[in-house]
C-alpha positions in Angstrom: 125.1 174.0 66.4 123.6 171.5 68.1 125.4 170.8 71.4 126.8 166.7 71.8 123.8 165.4 73.1 121.1 166.9 70.8 123.4 165.3 67.7 123.8 161.9 68.9 120.1 162.0 69.5 119.2 163.0 66.0 121.8 160.5 64.9 120.1 157.9 66.9 116.3 159.2 66.2 117.0 159.0 62.4 117.3 155.7 62.2 113.7 153.6 62.2 114.9 151.0 64.6 111.7 149.6 65.0 111.7 146.6 67.6 114.1 144.6 67.1 115.6 145.8 64.5 118.6 148.1 65.7 119.5 149.8 62.5 122.9 150.5 63.5 122.2 152.4 66.4 124.2 150.4 68.7 127.2 150.9 66.4 127.2 154.3 66.8 127.3 154.1 70.7 129.8 151.2 71.0 132.3 153.1 68.4 132.1 156.1 71.3 132.4 153.7 74.0 135.6 152.1 72.4 137.1 155.3 72.2 136.6 155.7 76.0 138.4 152.8 76.6 135.2 150.4 77.6 135.5 146.9 76.7 132.7 146.2 74.7 130.5 142.9 74.6 128.2 142.6 71.7 125.5 139.9 73.5 123.0 139.1 70.3 120.1 136.4 70.7 117.6 136.0 67.8 116.7 138.9 66.2 117.9 141.2 69.1 121.0 143.3 69.4 122.5 143.8 73.1 125.4 145.0 74.3 127.2 145.1 77.9 130.2 147.7 77.9 132.2 148.5 81.1 135.2 150.3 82.0 137.2 150.0 85.4 137.9 147.2 87.3 138.0 147.9 91.0 134.9 149.3 93.5 131.2 149.2 92.6 129.9 148.8 89.4 127.2 151.8 88.2 125.8 150.7 84.8 123.1 153.0 82.4 120.5 150.7 81.0 118.5 151.5 78.1 117.1 150.5 74.6 117.6 151.8 70.7 114.5 149.8 69.7 111.1 152.5 69.2 107.6 151.0 68.7 106.1 152.1 64.7 105.4 155.6 63.7 102.0 154.9 62.6 100.8 157.0 59.8 103.7 159.3 58.9 101.3 161.8 57.4 100.4 162.5 60.6 103.0 164.0 62.1 104.0 167.3 62.0 107.8 166.1 60.2 108.9 162.9 59.2 109.2 160.6 62.3 112.5 159.6 61.4 113.5 162.8 60.4 114.9 164.2 63.7 113.7 168.1 63.7 113.7 171.0 66.0 110.8 172.7 66.4 110.5 175.9 69.4 113.2 174.2 71.2 111.9 170.6 71.2 113.6 167.8 69.4 110.9 165.8 67.5 111.0 162.3 66.1 110.1 158.7 67.2 112.2 157.8 70.0 113.1 161.4 71.0 111.3 160.5 74.5 111.4 157.0 75.0 114.5 156.6 74.9 117.3 157.4 72.3 116.9 161.1 73.9 118.0 159.1 77.2 120.9 156.8 75.5 122.5 160.2 74.0 122.8 162.2 77.6 123.8 158.7 79.1 126.7 158.2 76.3 127.7 162.0 76.2 127.7 161.7 80.3 130.2 159.3 79.9 132.2 161.0 77.6 132.6 163.9 79.8 132.8 162.0 83.1 135.7 160.0 81.4 137.5 162.9 80.1 137.8 164.9 83.4 138.0 161.5 85.6 140.4 159.1 83.8 141.3 157.2 86.8 137.9 156.8 88.3 137.3 154.6 91.0 134.5 151.5 90.4 133.4 150.6 86.9 131.2 152.4 84.9 128.8 150.0 82.7 126.3 150.5 80.2 123.8 147.5 79.0 121.4 148.3 75.8 119.2 146.3 74.3 117.2 146.6 70.5 114.1 144.6 72.0 112.3 146.4 74.6 109.3 147.9 73.0 108.2 144.4 72.0 108.6 140.5 73.4 111.6 141.6 75.2 112.6 138.0 75.3 116.1 138.1 73.7 117.0 141.1 75.1 117.9 142.9 78.8 116.5 139.6 80.0 119.2 137.1 78.5 121.8 139.7 79.1 121.2 139.5 83.0 120.9 135.7 82.5 124.5 135.7 81.1 126.0 138.1 83.7 124.5 136.8 86.9 125.6 133.1 85.4 129.2 134.3 85.9 128.7 135.9 88.8 128.7 139.7 87.2 128.3 141.8 90.0 126.2 145.5 88.9 125.8 147.3 92.2 123.4 150.2 90.7 121.6 151.0 87.9 120.1 153.7 85.9 117.5 153.0 83.3 116.9 155.7 81.4 112.9 155.3 80.5 110.9 159.0 80.6 110.1 159.2 84.5 109.4 162.4 84.4 105.5 163.8 84.5 105.5 167.8 84.5 109.1 168.7 84.8 112.6 167.1 84.5 113.7 165.2 87.6 110.2 165.4 89.3 110.1 161.6 89.5 112.4 158.8 90.2 110.7 155.6 89.5 112.7 153.4 92.4 110.2 150.1 91.8 107.6 148.7 89.6 104.7 146.6 90.5 104.7 143.0 88.9 102.1 141.9 85.8 100.7 138.7 85.2 98.1 138.2 82.6 95.5 135.2 82.5 94.3 133.5 79.1 91.0 131.9 80.3 88.6 129.9 78.5 85.2 128.9 80.5 84.1 125.7 78.6 80.5 125.2 77.7 78.1 123.2 75.3 77.5 124.7 71.8 73.9 124.5 70.8 70.7 126.4 69.4 69.5 129.2 70.7 66.0 127.7 71.0 66.8 124.6 72.4 69.0 126.2 75.5 68.0 122.8 77.2 70.4 120.9 74.8 73.6 123.4 75.3 75.2 124.9 78.2 76.0 128.8 78.0 79.3 129.5 79.2 78.6 133.2 79.0 75.8 133.2 81.7 77.7 130.1 83.8 80.4 132.8 84.1 78.7 136.3 85.1 78.6 135.6 88.8 82.7 134.4 88.6 82.6 137.6 86.5 81.2 139.8 88.9 83.4 138.4 91.9 86.6 138.4 89.7 86.1 142.5 89.3 84.7 143.2 92.5 87.3 141.8 94.7 89.8 144.2 96.5 93.1 142.1 96.2 95.2 144.0 98.5 95.5 147.9 99.8 98.9 148.4 98.6 101.8 149.8 101.2 103.8 152.9 101.6 105.6 152.2 98.5 102.8 150.8 96.0 99.4 151.5 95.1 97.0 148.5 95.5 97.1 145.8 93.6 94.8 146.4 90.2 92.8 143.9 87.8 91.4 144.5 84.6 89.6 142.8 81.9 91.3 143.4 78.6 89.5 141.2 76.5 86.3 139.3 76.3 84.9 137.0 73.5 82.3 134.3 72.6 80.0 133.0 70.1 80.5 132.0 66.1 78.8 135.7 64.6 75.4 133.5 64.1 72.6 135.3 66.5 70.9 131.9 66.6 74.1 129.4 68.3 75.0 129.1 71.8 78.8 129.2 72.5 80.7 126.6 73.4 83.5 128.8 74.7 84.0 131.9 76.4 87.7 133.1 76.1 88.4 136.0 78.9 91.7 137.6 79.2 92.9 139.7 82.6 95.6 141.3 83.8 96.8 142.1 87.5 99.3 144.8 88.0 100.4 144.0 91.9 102.4 145.2 94.6 104.3 143.1 97.1 101.6 142.7 99.1 100.9 139.5 96.7 103.0 137.2 94.9 101.7 136.1 91.4 101.2 132.5 93.4 98.7 133.9 95.6 97.1 135.7 92.5 96.7 132.1 90.3 95.2 130.4 93.8 93.1 132.7 94.4 91.7 132.9 90.7 91.5 128.9 90.8 89.6 128.9 93.7 87.0 131.4 92.3 86.5 129.2 89.3 86.2 126.2 91.4 83.7 127.9 93.6 81.8 129.1 91.1 81.5 125.2 89.3 83.4 126.2 86.1 84.7 124.2 83.5 87.7 126.0 82.0 91.4 126.1 80.7 93.5 128.9 81.8 97.2 129.8 81.2 99.1 132.3 82.8 101.6 134.5 81.5 104.3 136.5 84.1 105.6 139.5 82.1 107.4 140.8 85.3 107.9 140.7 89.3 107.3 143.8 91.5 110.7 145.1 92.7 111.1 148.3 94.5 114.5 150.1 95.5 114.8 151.8 99.1 116.5 154.6 99.6 119.9 153.9 99.9 123.5 155.1 97.8 121.6 155.2 94.2 118.4 156.9 95.4 120.3 159.3 97.5 122.9 160.0 94.8 120.1 160.9 92.2 118.3 162.8 94.6 121.3 165.3 95.3 122.3 165.1 91.6 118.8 166.7 90.8 118.5 168.9 93.2 121.7 170.1 92.6 121.0 171.1 89.0 117.5 171.7 88.6 116.3 172.8 92.3 113.8 170.0 92.9 113.0 167.5 95.6 112.3 164.5 93.4 109.2 162.3 94.2 110.0 158.4 94.6 107.3 156.5 92.8 106.2 153.2 91.8 103.8 153.9 89.1 103.6 153.0 85.8 103.8 150.0 83.7 106.5 147.7 83.5 110.2 148.4 82.4 113.3 146.5 81.8 114.4 147.3 85.2 112.3 144.5 86.5 115.0 141.8 85.0 118.1 144.1 86.5 116.5 143.8 89.6 116.8 140.1 90.2 120.6 140.3 90.0 119.9 142.4 93.7 121.0 145.5 92.1 119.4 148.9 93.3 117.3 150.1 90.4 116.1 153.4 89.4 114.4 154.9 86.3 115.1 158.7 85.4 114.6 159.9 82.1 112.8 163.2 80.5 109.2 164.0 80.4 106.8 161.1 79.1 103.7 163.5 77.8 104.4 162.5 74.2 106.0 158.7 74.3 104.5 156.4 71.4 102.6 159.2 70.2 102.5 161.2 67.0 104.8 163.8 67.4 106.8 162.7 70.0 109.2 165.1 71.3 111.5 166.2 74.1 112.8 169.4 75.3 116.4 170.2 73.7 117.1 172.1 77.4 115.7 168.8 79.4 118.0 166.6 77.3 121.3 169.1 78.2 120.2 168.9 81.8 120.0 164.9 82.0 123.2 164.3 80.7 124.3 166.9 83.6 122.7 164.9 85.7 124.0 161.6 84.8 127.2 163.2 84.7 126.9 164.2 88.5 125.5 160.8 89.5 128.6 159.6 88.5 130.6 161.5 90.2 128.5 160.7 93.5 128.9 157.2 93.1 132.4 156.5 91.3 134.7 159.1 92.9 
C-alpha cells in the first residue's frame, strides 16, 4: 500500500492540470487543509486558481509555496506509461508533474498534517501559497496573491518553495536566490529594396553586424560571491520576406539577460540603448522584465533547512542561485526569506518525468523538520 505522500502525489498527477487549468487539484488540497484547521482563502484571478491558507496567529509566518499546474505532456505515445496515469516503476513514480512539482506539494501537505497532529498548539503561523499558473504566463498567479497580501500588510517571514532543486541526490542543493531575467524585442529599421539596386535600399542586417558583435562579446559583469556573471543570449533573429531578391526592411532580434545583483535592469537597458545609438541604428525596442534577482542569506530559514537536510540525509547542502526563474522572485518582494528545496530536477518537463518514491517520503520528513525548527 502506498504511503500518504505517494497516495496524494498520485491523486494530483492523475489530473491533467495543464496551465492554468487546475482540474480540481486545489480542491483536494484545500479539503485536507480545512480538516487541519487552516483558514483557506481562494484568490482567483482570470482563469488562474490560487489559494492562501494559514493556521495559527502569533509569531513568525512560515509559508510553503507551490503550483498545481504542469507543462503539456507532448505525444503520450513517447511515454513508458500514460503521462496522467501515475505509475510506479523500479521505485520511481512516473507521470507529468511528479517532480515539478506535484510531488513537492504532496510532501508539503502531508508534512503539515503530521506536524499539526503532533503539535496542535504550535507557535507562529504555518501557511500555504498555491497557484495554478507558474508554468505559463504567471501573470495571475503568485504575483497577484503577493500583491493582495502586501496591500493588507500581511507578513510572511519565511517561505520554502518546492521547486525541484536537487541535482544528484535529494537535498544536495538549496536554491537561496535566483538571477533576474529581462528580454529585449528589438527591431532594426532599414529600407526594403531590390538586391540588384542596393544603393536604393538600406539593409538593416548589414547595418547591424557591428552592433551584434559588440552585444555578443560584451562582458556585462563578473558576478559576485552569490551569483555567476550576467549572461546574454540571442534567442531569435529574423529578417527577409522569403524572396532571395529582396533586401529586407526590418531585422528582428530577441535577446535575454540573466543578470546578477551586480547590475540593475535599468543599467542593462541604458547600456543597450547606448550601444544602439553609438552604432547609428534606427530602431524600436520593447523590454519585458520577468523577474528581479533575489538572495536569501544564511539566516533562520537557510540555517533550519540546512540542519533538517543534514539530520535526515547526512548531506551538507550547497547554496546555489543557478537556474531559471521561479515564483520565489515574487514572494521575495515582501522582504521574505525565500529558498527552494525539492526533488531531483533531472526529468522535469521531459518525457517520462519521474521522482524516487524514497525521495518524496524523505522530502516530507525534511519539510516537517523545518516546520519544527521554525515554529516550535
